[in-house]
C-alpha positions as CSV (number, residue, x, y, z in Angstrom):
1,M,21.3,48.9,-38.1
2,E,23.1,45.9,-39.1
3,I,21.4,42.8,-40.7
4,K,22.8,39.3,-40.0
5,K,19.8,37.2,-39.7
6,V,16.9,37.4,-42.0
7,G,13.3,35.8,-41.7
8,V,11.4,35.2,-44.9
9,I,7.5,34.4,-44.4
10,G,6.4,32.3,-47.3
11,C,8.3,29.7,-49.0
12,G,6.5,29.6,-52.4
13,L,7.2,31.0,-55.8
14,M,8.8,34.3,-54.6
15,G,9.7,33.4,-50.9
16,H,11.9,30.4,-51.8
17,G,13.9,32.6,-54.1
18,I,14.3,35.4,-51.5
19,V,15.4,32.7,-48.9
20,Q,18.1,31.4,-51.3
21,I,19.5,34.8,-52.4
22,A,19.7,35.9,-48.9
23,A,21.7,32.7,-47.9
24,Q,23.9,33.2,-51.0
25,G,24.5,36.7,-49.8
26,G,26.0,35.4,-46.5
27,F,23.0,35.9,-44.2
28,D,21.4,33.3,-41.8
29,V,17.9,32.7,-43.0
30,V,14.8,31.4,-41.2
31,A,12.2,30.2,-43.8
32,F,8.8,30.2,-42.4
33,E,5.7,28.4,-43.7
34,A,2.6,27.6,-41.7
35,D,2.2,24.4,-43.5
36,A,5.0,21.7,-43.2
37,G,4.2,20.3,-46.7
38,A,4.6,23.8,-48.3
39,L,8.0,24.3,-46.4
40,E,9.3,21.0,-47.6
41,K,8.4,21.9,-51.2
42,G,10.0,25.3,-50.9
43,L,13.2,24.0,-49.4
44,G,13.3,21.3,-52.2
45,R,13.0,24.0,-54.8
46,I,16.0,25.7,-53.1
47,D,18.0,22.4,-53.1
48,R,17.3,22.0,-56.8
49,S,18.2,25.5,-57.8
50,L,21.5,25.5,-55.8
51,S,22.5,22.2,-57.5
52,K,21.7,23.8,-61.0
53,L,23.7,26.9,-60.2
54,S,26.7,25.0,-58.8
55,S,26.7,22.5,-61.9
56,R,26.7,25.5,-64.2
57,N,29.6,27.2,-62.5
58,V,31.5,24.0,-62.8
59,E,30.7,23.9,-66.5
60,K,31.9,27.3,-67.0
61,G,35.0,26.8,-65.1
62,K,34.2,29.3,-62.2
63,M,34.3,26.4,-59.6
64,T,35.8,23.0,-59.1
65,E,33.7,20.1,-58.3
66,D,34.9,20.4,-54.6
67,Q,34.3,24.2,-54.4
68,A,30.9,23.7,-55.7
69,K,30.0,21.1,-53.3
70,D,31.3,23.2,-50.5
71,W,29.4,26.3,-51.8
72,V,26.2,24.4,-51.8
73,G,26.6,23.0,-48.4
74,T,27.7,26.4,-46.9
75,T,24.7,28.2,-48.5
76,R,22.3,25.5,-47.6
77,G,23.6,25.4,-44.0
78,R,22.6,29.0,-43.5
79,I,18.8,28.2,-44.0
80,E,16.6,27.0,-41.2
81,G,13.1,26.0,-42.1
82,S,10.4,26.5,-39.4
83,T,6.6,26.3,-39.0
84,D,6.8,28.2,-35.9
85,K,6.7,32.0,-36.1
86,A,8.6,32.2,-32.7
87,A,11.6,31.2,-34.8
88,L,11.5,34.7,-36.3
89,A,11.9,36.4,-32.9
90,D,15.6,37.4,-33.1
91,C,15.7,38.2,-36.8
92,D,17.1,41.5,-37.9
93,L,15.1,41.7,-41.0
94,V,11.7,40.0,-41.6
95,I,10.4,39.9,-45.3
96,E,6.8,38.9,-46.1
97,A,6.2,37.0,-49.2
98,I,2.7,35.6,-48.9
99,V,-0.4,35.9,-50.9
100,E,-1.4,39.3,-52.4
101,N,-4.2,40.1,-50.1
102,L,-3.8,43.4,-48.1
103,D,-6.0,42.4,-45.2
104,I,-4.0,39.2,-44.7
105,K,-0.7,41.0,-44.8
106,K,-1.8,43.7,-42.4
107,S,-3.0,41.1,-39.9
108,L,0.4,39.2,-40.2
109,F,2.4,42.4,-39.5
110,A,0.2,43.3,-36.6
111,E,1.0,39.8,-35.2
112,L,4.6,39.9,-36.0
113,G,4.9,43.2,-34.0
114,G,4.4,41.3,-30.9
115,I,6.7,38.4,-31.7
116,V,9.9,39.9,-33.4
117,K,12.4,42.0,-31.6
118,D,11.8,45.7,-31.3
119,S,14.9,46.6,-33.3
120,A,14.0,44.4,-36.4
121,I,13.1,45.8,-39.8
122,F,10.0,44.7,-41.4
123,A,9.6,44.5,-45.2
124,S,6.9,43.3,-47.8
125,N,7.5,41.9,-51.2
126,T,4.2,43.3,-52.5
127,S,4.2,44.5,-56.0
128,S,1.3,46.9,-55.9
129,F,-0.2,47.5,-52.2
130,P,0.7,50.6,-50.2
131,I,3.6,50.0,-48.0
132,K,2.2,52.6,-45.5
133,E,-0.9,50.6,-44.7
134,M,1.1,47.5,-43.7
135,A,3.6,49.8,-42.0
136,D,1.0,51.3,-39.7
137,A,-0.5,47.8,-39.0
138,S,2.9,46.6,-37.8
139,G,3.1,49.2,-35.1
140,R,6.6,50.2,-36.1
141,P,6.2,52.4,-39.2
142,S,9.7,53.9,-38.9
143,Q,11.2,50.4,-39.4
144,F,9.1,49.3,-42.4
145,V,10.1,49.2,-46.1
146,G,9.1,47.5,-49.3
147,L,11.5,45.0,-50.8
148,H,10.0,44.1,-54.1
149,F,12.0,41.3,-55.8
150,F,11.2,40.1,-59.2
151,N,10.4,36.6,-60.5
152,P,12.5,34.4,-60.8
153,V,14.3,35.8,-57.8
154,Q,17.4,33.9,-58.5
155,L,17.8,35.3,-61.9
156,M,16.4,38.7,-62.0
157,R,18.8,41.4,-60.9
158,L,16.5,44.1,-59.6
159,V,15.0,44.8,-56.2
160,E,12.8,48.0,-55.5
161,V,13.5,49.4,-52.1
162,V,10.4,51.5,-51.0
163,R,10.2,54.0,-48.2
164,T,7.3,55.8,-46.7
165,D,7.3,59.1,-45.1
166,D,7.8,57.4,-41.8
167,T,10.6,55.2,-42.6
168,D,13.8,55.8,-40.7
169,P,16.7,56.6,-43.1
170,A,18.9,54.2,-41.2
171,A,16.3,51.4,-41.7
172,F,16.1,52.2,-45.5
173,E,19.8,52.3,-46.0
174,A,20.1,48.9,-44.1
175,A,17.4,47.4,-46.4
176,K,19.0,48.7,-49.5
177,N,22.4,47.4,-48.4
178,F,20.8,43.9,-47.8
179,G,19.5,44.0,-51.4
180,T,22.9,44.9,-52.8
181,A,24.5,42.2,-50.6
182,C,22.1,39.7,-52.2
183,G,23.6,40.5,-55.6
184,K,20.8,42.8,-56.9
185,Q,20.7,46.3,-58.3
186,A,18.8,48.1,-55.5
187,V,16.7,51.0,-56.7
188,A,15.1,53.6,-54.2
189,C,11.6,54.6,-54.6
190,K,8.8,56.4,-52.5
191,D,5.7,54.6,-51.7
192,T,3.9,55.4,-54.9
193,P,1.5,53.1,-56.7
194,G,3.3,50.2,-58.4
195,F,6.6,51.7,-57.4
196,V,8.8,52.2,-60.4
197,V,8.5,49.1,-62.6
198,N,4.8,48.4,-62.3
199,R,3.9,52.1,-62.3
200,L,5.5,52.3,-65.7
201,L,4.7,48.8,-66.9
202,V,1.0,48.3,-66.2
203,P,-0.2,51.5,-67.8
204,Y,2.0,50.6,-70.9
205,M,0.2,47.2,-71.1
206,V,-3.2,48.9,-70.8
207,Q,-2.5,51.2,-73.6
208,A,-1.4,48.2,-75.8
209,I,-4.8,46.5,-74.9
210,Q,-6.8,49.6,-75.6
211,M,-5.1,50.0,-79.0
212,L,-6.1,46.5,-79.9
213,D,-9.7,47.0,-78.6
214,R,-10.0,50.0,-80.9
215,G,-8.7,48.2,-83.8
216,D,-5.6,50.5,-84.3
217,A,-3.3,47.6,-85.0
218,T,-3.2,43.8,-84.7
219,K,-1.7,42.1,-81.5
220,E,1.0,40.7,-83.6
221,D,2.0,44.1,-85.0
222,I,1.7,45.9,-81.7
223,D,4.1,43.4,-80.2
224,A,6.3,43.5,-83.1
225,A,6.6,47.4,-83.0
226,M,7.7,47.2,-79.4
227,Q,10.1,44.5,-79.9
228,F,11.9,45.7,-83.0
229,G,11.3,49.5,-82.4
230,C,12.2,49.6,-78.8
231,G,14.4,46.6,-78.3
232,Y,12.0,45.0,-75.8
233,P,12.3,41.2,-75.2
234,M,8.6,40.8,-75.9
235,G,5.6,42.7,-76.8
236,P,3.1,44.2,-74.3
237,L,0.2,41.8,-75.2
238,T,2.6,38.7,-75.0
239,L,3.7,40.1,-71.6
240,T,0.2,40.5,-70.3
241,D,-0.4,36.8,-71.1
242,Y,2.8,36.0,-69.2
243,V,2.0,38.1,-66.1
244,G,-1.7,36.8,-66.1
245,L,-4.7,38.7,-67.2
246,D,-6.2,38.1,-63.6
247,T,-3.2,39.5,-61.8
248,T,-3.1,42.5,-64.2
249,L,-6.8,43.1,-63.5
250,S,-6.4,42.7,-59.8
251,I,-3.6,45.4,-59.8
252,L,-5.6,47.8,-61.8
253,E,-8.8,47.3,-59.7
254,G,-6.9,48.1,-56.7
255,W,-5.2,51.3,-58.1
256,V,-8.6,52.5,-59.6
257,D,-10.3,52.0,-56.3
258,R,-7.7,53.9,-54.5
259,Y,-7.0,56.7,-57.1
260,P,-10.1,57.2,-59.2
261,N,-9.0,60.4,-60.6
262,E,-5.6,59.1,-62.0
263,P,-6.1,58.9,-65.8
264,A,-3.3,56.4,-66.3
265,F,-5.2,53.9,-64.3
266,S,-8.1,52.5,-66.4
267,I,-9.3,49.0,-67.0
268,P,-9.8,47.9,-70.8
269,E,-13.1,46.2,-71.4
270,S,-11.5,43.1,-73.1
271,L,-9.4,42.5,-70.1
272,R,-12.6,42.3,-67.9
273,T,-14.2,40.1,-70.4
274,K,-11.4,37.6,-70.8
275,V,-10.8,37.4,-67.1
276,A,-14.6,36.6,-66.5
277,E,-14.3,33.8,-69.2
278,G,-11.3,32.3,-67.5
279,K,-8.9,33.2,-70.3
280,L,-6.1,34.3,-68.0
281,G,-3.1,34.1,-70.4
282,R,-0.4,31.5,-70.8
283,K,-1.2,29.6,-67.5
284,T,-4.6,28.7,-68.9
285,G,-3.6,28.3,-72.4
286,E,-5.3,31.4,-73.8
287,G,-5.3,35.1,-73.1
288,Y,-4.7,37.6,-75.9
289,Y,-2.9,34.7,-77.6
290,A,-3.5,30.9,-77.7
291,W,-0.7,29.0,-75.9
292,E,0.7,25.5,-75.8
293,G,2.8,25.4,-72.6
294,D,5.4,28.3,-73.0
295,K,4.8,28.7,-76.9
296,K,2.3,30.9,-78.6
297,Q,0.2,29.4,-81.3
């Protein structure tokens, strides 16, 4: 299975980054958005990002001004924007990067099954939903994988490549090779809750919140312990505020609902309370910390 043309559905926070790195990796890319305004905004983000990257390469002596201009033009020339799903019909790989709502994703893949050529591979950028449920909805479970990129896509070097029991090994290898061609470290994983990163990270964040709720240590000391004891760039409570308390709660609720007997999946009471109060972390100015922009108070 050779991938030459890639479709990305959704040109928002994650989608525009996936479009960009795919084009940088040498693939022709169709960026789909149902709304023309959202598409224009996403393509504008790509233009600004490419401009910054090229300027940085010139400053570091990696490119001349002419080389940088050519690189931007060549990369951008590989990207086609569309508000028509029919533009995805001849793609070899179609990646979904829309809202984290399983029913909407399943409906989308069911529709795509009748639009995109039979040999194409489908992928979801979901961070927490079961890949198998979307694969079954698509009608082509043997050609379905998870491709979980991380935000910001242009800078984060990881992609989790997720397979189900039905995934054809050739489709999985093609998807993994695509991730590598995009400049990412591609790690393989089975279709397990949260894959690798979130399966380890979210319970870690939960344990930190529970420590705080029990009064075992202050939030500042919990965070400092993990920063200076383990070398993490930020502590777990700061990280929860960055991720968003509502996002964290949504992931946990989905896991608890599907796997009620898994002891690692539990919901701290303070997390529920803060979300109910609208204290969602950095984006609302308060979570476990008070925030002013990107700075803790």
